[in-house]
ZAMARGU-4260 file (C-alpha; in steps of 0.2 Angstrom, whole numbers, plus 5000, padded with zeros to 4 digits):
<rodrens>
0) 5555/5616/5344 | 5557/5613/5363 | 5574/5614/5370 | 5583/5599/5379 | 5579/5606/5396
5) 5561/5609/5392 | 5560/5591/5386 | 5568/5584/5401 | 5557/5594/5413 | 5541/5588/5404
10) 5547/5570/5404 | 5551/5571/5423 | 5534/5578/5426 | 5525/5565/5416 | 5535/5551/5425
15) 5532/5559/5442 | 5513/5560/5439 | 5512/5542/5433 | 5522/5536/5449 | 5511/5546/5461
20) 5495/5539/5452 | 5501/5521/5455 | 5510/5522/5471 | 5495/5518/5483 | 5505/5523/5498
25) 5521/5514/5493 | 5538/5523/5494 | 5547/5528/5478 | 5564/5523/5473 | 5570/5539/5465
30) 5586/5538/5454 | 5597/5552/5448 | 5612/5550/5436 | 5625/5562/5433 | 5640/5561/5421
35) 5651/5554/5435 | 5640/5546/5448 | 5623/5538/5451 | 5612/5541/5466 | 5597/5532/5473
40) 5585/5535/5487 | 5569/5528/5494 | 5557/5542/5498 | 5541/5541/5509 | 5530/5554/5500
45) 5517/5553/5514 | 5529/5558/5528 | 5540/5568/5517 | 5556/5560/5522 | 5570/5549/5514
50) 5570/5531/5521 | 5587/5525/5514 | 5599/5532/5501 | 5614/5525/5492 | 5626/5532/5479
55) 5643/5529/5471 | 5650/5542/5483 | 5647/5530/5498 | 5664/5526/5506 | 5662/5507/5505
60) 5658/5508/5486 | 5670/5521/5482 | 5685/5510/5486 | 5678/5495/5476 | 5673/5504/5460
65) 5684/5509/5446 | 5672/5523/5441 | 5655/5529/5447 | 5649/5531/5429 | 5647/5514/5422
70) 5634/5500/5423 | 5644/5490/5436 | 5643/5505/5448 | 5625/5507/5445 | 5622/5488/5449
75) 5632/5490/5465 | 5621/5505/5470 | 5605/5495/5466 | 5611/5481/5477 | 5616/5492/5491
80) 5600/5502/5491 | 5590/5486/5491 | 5600/5479/5506 | 5597/5495/5516 | 5579/5495/5512
85) 5577/5477/5518 | 5585/5482/5534 | 5573/5496/5536 | 5558/5485/5532 | 5554/5491/5515
90) 5550/5478/5502 | 5538/5486/5489 | 5542/5502/5480 | 5538/5512/5465 | 5552/5516/5453
95) 5554/5534/5448 | 5567/5536/5434 | 5564/5555/5433 | 5569/5562/5416 | 5581/5548/5412
100) 5577/5534/5399 | 5576/5516/5406 | 5592/5511/5398 | 5610/5508/5403 | 5614/5513/5420
105) 5596/5516/5426 | 5591/5499/5420 | 5606/5491/5428 | 5602/5499/5445 | 5584/5493/5444
110) 5588/5476/5439 | 5601/5474/5454 | 5588/5481/5466 | 5575/5468/5460 | 5588/5454/5461
115) 5591/5459/5479 | 5574/5459/5486 | 5565/5475/5481 | 5548/5473/5472 | 5542/5485/5459
</rodrens>
């Protein structure tokens, strides 16, 4: 039986392989969720740099949020990353959920990013 860590590593590799195959030069919206915060960044894999990033640790969001570990916080991060992406001229991205299941906070972040102008 595979351990939890092995399962997560395999799932992340599977998702990353799928994301790279459908990217066609589009940057990817990578999401990481910890027990206390959520992070999102748009990465240009061709150039190898981060275009924009947002998290619940940003000064503007920190004051507004009760906690960084709920769906409201994730939606706020999704909105912020979408706004920053539009200022940077990014509209189309590929969603990279990593080893996380598309549910709860990950889904809330993705929905908020879509509502605020990102296409994926």
